N, C-alpha and C positions, 0 to 999 in steps of 0.2 A: 783518522780523525783530523779535522782541520783547525781545532782550537785546543789549547792545553793551558794548565796553570803554571805560572812561573814561580820562582822561589818566594815571591811576595804574595802568593795565592791569588794573583791577578790573571784573569782569563785573557789569553793573547792568541791572535790568529797566526797560523803558520806563515802566511805571506809576510807578516810584519817581523818575523824572527830572523836573526842573523847567526843562528847556531851558537849562541853564547849563553852560558849559564845552564841551569837544570830545569827540566819541564816535567810535569806530572799529569796523569790522566785525571780529568775532572770527575770521572765516575768511580774509579777504584783507587785513585791516589798513587798508583804505581808509576815508576819512572818511564818516560817516553822519550823517543829520539826523533829529532827533526830529520826528515828525509827529503832531499831535494833532487828531483830528476828533471826530465824534459817537460813534464807537466806542472801542475800546481803543487807546491810544497805541502807536506802533510806530516803528522806525527804517527809513530808506531811504537808499541811497547818494546822496550829494550830486550826483554826475554822472548826469544823466537818461539819457544814452546808455548809460552803464555799467549802470544799472538794467535797461534794456530788453534789452541784450545778455546780461547775467547771467541774467535771468529766462528768456530763450529757451534759453540753454544748460542751465540747471537743469531746465527743462521737458523738453527733448529727451533729456537724460541720464536723467532719471527714467522717461520713456516707454520708452526703450531697455531699461532695467532690467526694467520690467514686462513688455514683450513677450518678452524673453529668458527671464525667470523663468516666465511663464505657458506659453510654448511648451514648456519643459522639463517643467513640472508636468503638463500635459495630453497631452504626447507628440505634439503636432501644431503646425503653424505658427499663430501668432496674428497677425491683421492689425491695422494701425494706420492712422489717418486715412482710414477708409472713408467715402465720401460717401453719406449717406442722402438720396436725392432727395426722397422724400415728406415728410421733416421739414426738408429744407434745412439739415441739420446734419452736422458731421464729427466724431464722437466720437474721442477720443484712441486708444482701443483697442476693437476689436470681437472679443469672445470667441466669440460665435456670433450667429445671427440674432436671438436673444432677450435678449442680454446685452451691455452696453457698460460700459466703465470710463473715467472722466474723471480725469486727474491735474491737480488745480487748484492752481496756484502763485500766480497773481495774484489780487488782491482782486476779489470779485464780490458785488454787492448781492443782497439776498434776492429782489427782484422778478425780476431776470434769471435767477437760479438756479431760482426756482419755474417760470418759463416753460419752461426747458429740461427740468426734471424732468417737468412735466406733458405736454410733447410726447412724451417717451419713454413715459410712462404710457399715453397714449391710443393709442400705436402698439403697446402690449403688450410693451415692451422694459424689462427690468430694468436700472437704472443704478446704478452704485456709484462713489462719489467718494473718491479718495485725495488727501490734502492734502500740499502741499510748499511750497517757496519762502516767500512772505510769511506763510503760515499755520503754518509750523513753530514748535513751542514744546515745552517739556518738561512743560507742564501744559495742561489744558483751560480755556478761558474761554468766556463766553457766545457770542462770535463764531463759535466752532467748532460750536455746537449745531445750526446750520441744515444741517449735513452729516451729522447722525446717521443711523445705519442700524441694522438689527436682524438678528441671526443667532441661531438657537436655542442654539448652543454658546457664544456670547459675550454674549448679551443685547443691549442697546443699545450700539453701539460707534462709534468713529471711528478711522480708520487714517491714519497719516502716513508719508511716505517722504522721508527726507533723501537726495537723490541724490548729494550731495557725500560724505557719510560712508557711503553705501550701507547705510543702516539703516532698517528699518521700525519704527515704534512703534505698538503697538496699545493703545488706551484702550478697555477693555471693562467690562461690568457697570456702565455709567453710570447714575446715578440722582440724584435730589434727596434731600437729607436735612436734617432739622431745620426749625425754624420759619422760617428765612431762605433755605430752598431752596438750600443749599450743594451744589455739584456734587461728587459722590463717584464714584470709579471705581477700577479696578485697571489696571495698566500693565505691558506686557512688550515688550521689544525683540527684533528678529530680524535676522540678517544677510541682506542682500538676495540673497546667493548661493544660499540655500536657501528659495525661496518655498513649496515643498511643505510644509515644517515649519510655516510660518505658517498655510497653508490647513487643515492637519490639527490645529491647536492646539485642544485641548479642556480648558479649565481647570475646576476644581471651583468651583462658585459658593459665595460666602460667604453668611452669614446677616445681612448688613447691613440694618438697618431703613430703610425708605424712606417717602417721602410724595410725593404729586403726580406719581408716575411716569407717569400717564396723559397728562401734558402733552407727552410725547415722541412725535413722529411720524417714523418712519424715512424718509430721503430717497428711497431707491431701491425701497422696498417697494410692492407693489400693494395691500396690505391696510391 
């Protein structure tokens, strides 16, 4: 998580912290610890077992939301945890033989992510990644960009699912702007109870000026 409550119950971003004082999870009120590595700083629960259990529950709950929503949207049962013997992988959700969805809650490095994406690519399988857990944030940072994808109606986009709040957040029309390549995007939230509304969402594109947009490569696209 990228924001926590300080001792005055004020919500503070991990980037703004100096590892001083105590911090608490805004959802469960349990103590969290500021973690600083080569990437963006973030908070984790101090109890390792709680972290693992919490992440498993969040992942399972989110996957259940996706399976239920997709089954309703497509009018047929959607399978989860189908083992693909040729790839020796078990994607979170199998929409059909050519499409899988991964609900990524735990941190994953670029090398491992690239290996999984390329294995799907070589098998002719479209793969789409929805972020949750440790990747949830109310804004995009550079660490999210490795999951970027593309859809004609949304442009370059990233989708997050908060399985606790049961809310999807779509960051769309993502691009770089200005001489410092600032990340610009539009954002819209959707209730997880109506996944069809999200799937059918067709916004009107803005006339935002961009630069270096060619640097983006969609995660799940074959092109």
